[in-house]
C-alpha positions, -999 to +999 in steps of 0.1 A: -340-785+088-357-751+086-390-741+090-418-748+068-448-728+053-473-749+056-511-735+054-522-737+093-497-710+095-501-688+065-540-691+077-530-680+114-509-651+104-541-634+088-558-636+125-532-621+144-534-584+145-513-578+180-490-594+196-494-615+231-472-606+256-487-632+287-486-666+272-458-688+256-480-716+238-469-753+246-463-762+209-437-733+209-424-743+240-419-775+225-405-760+193-376-743+215-367-773+235-359-786+196-339-759+188-318-757+222-313-795+215-299-788+184-280-757+192-266-772+226-264-808+226-263-837+241-264-848+279-242-876+288-249-894+321-217-918+319-183-906+330-166-919+299-185-895+280-187-860+291-159-848+278-175-850+243-209-838+257-224-804+263-227-816+301-207-784+315-229-760+295-266-779+308-254-779+346-247-739+340-277-730+329-296-750+354-273-737+380-278-700+370-312-699+373-313-726+410-293-698+420-316-665+411-346-681+420-334-698+452-338-734+443-324-768+444-332-774+408-361-765+387-380-795+383-383-829+400-385-846+370-353-856+350-323-870+358-301-847+346-295-804+342-308-807+305-338-826+317-346-800+346-343-776+322-368-787+292-392-795+322-391-762+335-397-746+302-424-773+296-442-772+330-438-735+344-466-716+341-448-684+349-441-664+312-413-640+330-395-673+340-400-694+307-385-660+293-354-657+319-342-697+307-349-691+268-329-657+276-299-673+298-300-701+269-298-682+240-273-661+254-247-692+264-257-704+224-249-672+213-216-667+233-200-702+249-214-724+222-206-697+194-169-697+208-168-735+212-177-743+176-144-771+173-167-791+191-196-788+178-194-822+159-187-840+189-214-825+211-240-836+182-246-800+178-262-795+142-279-759+147-249-728+145-259-697+168-273-678+142-294-702+125-306-708+159-313-672+167-331-667+140-352-698+143-363-685+177-372-647+167-395-667+137-414-685+162-421-657+182-433-643+153-454-672+139-471-672+177-478-640+177-456-633+204-446-596+211-404-609+221-373-609+203-340-621+213-315-591+202-282-589+214-278-612+243-315-603+260-352-608+251-371-572+248-406-568+242-420-559+210-456-541+209-448-532+169-432-551+145-428-521+123-417-500+149-390-526+164-377-530+129-373-493+120-364-479+156-354-503+182-338-530+166-316-500+146-308-483+180-299-514+198-269-526+168-257-486+166-257-482+201-234-517+204-216-504+172-205-475+178-188-472+209-219-458+229-217-484+256-233-468+286-264-456+266-268-494+253-267-508+288-291-483+299-317-490+267-313-527+274-323-520+310-354-501+297-367-529+278-359-554+307-381-532+327-407-527+306-412-566+301-411-571+335-442-546+341-418-521+361-433-491+342-414-460+360-383-475+358-383-483+320-389-448+317-358-439+340-336-462+319-350-447+290-342-410+293-307-422+311-302-441+276-314-410+256-292-385+275-262-405+278-261-407+237-261-372+237-232-368+260-212-393+247-215-375+213-203-340+230-175-360+239-166-381+213-168-344+194-143-326+218-172-304+232-179-291+265-208-304+278-233-283+295-231-273+328-265-288+337-264-326+314-299-330+316-320-337+280-335-297+275-296-284+277-282-313+256-309-309+230-301-273+231-259-277+229-262-299+201-285-278+180-260-250+188-235-274+173-250-276+142-249-314+146-285-312+128-274-293+093-287-258+099-303-253+065-332-275+088-337-258+117-370-246+113-383-278+099-367-296+125-382-276+157-410-298+165-380-323+166-366-306+194-396-302+208-403-336+207-374-351+224-380-323+251-414-339+255-394-376+262-381-355+291-412-346+301-425-379+307-397-388+329-401-355+350-436-356+358-440-395+362-413-404+377-398-375+395-397-373+435-424-359+453-458-375+442-465-378+479-488-406+492-505-412+458-488-439+437-483-424+401-495-447+375-481-448+342-507-463+314-482-490+296-494-472+261-473-440+274-438-464+285-444-479+250-449-446+237-414-436+255-393-464+246-402-459+208-398-427+206-361-428+225-351-455+200-363-435+174-343-404+187-311-422+193-308-437+159-314-401+144-288-385+167-265-412+160-268-413+121-263-374+125-234-380+142-219-408+119-226-381+091-204-350+109-175-375+112-170-382+077 
């Protein structure tokens, strides 16, 4: 049916100044259940009808999360795996765990349901994976929540502009240009950030940034620096004129900024901090992720331009 732009939504949009991350409203949970019902399909309780239903899909989602959480069932309410999943989504207090089931469910839609399109009619699937994912992301936005589903992961969003201009392009470029190692590290950084593992988030962001540069060296057939850390890799890319030489002066500040990303990791997540635990402010972690994304986009675009 799509999403209708009714007055209460438009009025609410004017009141949403920042993203929320610590709540998932009941209305949103119900909306997501509607999407899952339409995009995954029915659950048949009778054995005769199981071949024409999505029982295996729902059983898989339920089993994965039960195993991860060390429980036998996600809910005491219901009669089958789909019921348990829906009741868990409605009743669970932990935002992280609700995001878990949303992520797993949409990953299944994105991969399994997409490949099973010949059986959509029998399973009463009436919403395509593309439409389901698009609606989920729009529902997040409607409720002012700082999450988006992208490339099989739910990532945290702190700025709509930065997300669309830096994070999303970075993820898409890494997936599409053969930077698999950097892509995995970049997504790990966002997973850690979502769970509040700030140190691990910054470390993985740095790994992604360094892996992007190392991959460019390898793809270009250049000898890697003896020390494959951020600063020598950056210097090496300037020496190889990945960035046009006539822009060297204007982009000196870029090099300083890129090296500054390494400084965040070295000063805050390195060894030897002793008995005093170092707590990185959340705004600094977000800054590191956004800076990493911006520079990954810049470097891959520069690499692509050199390949023409």
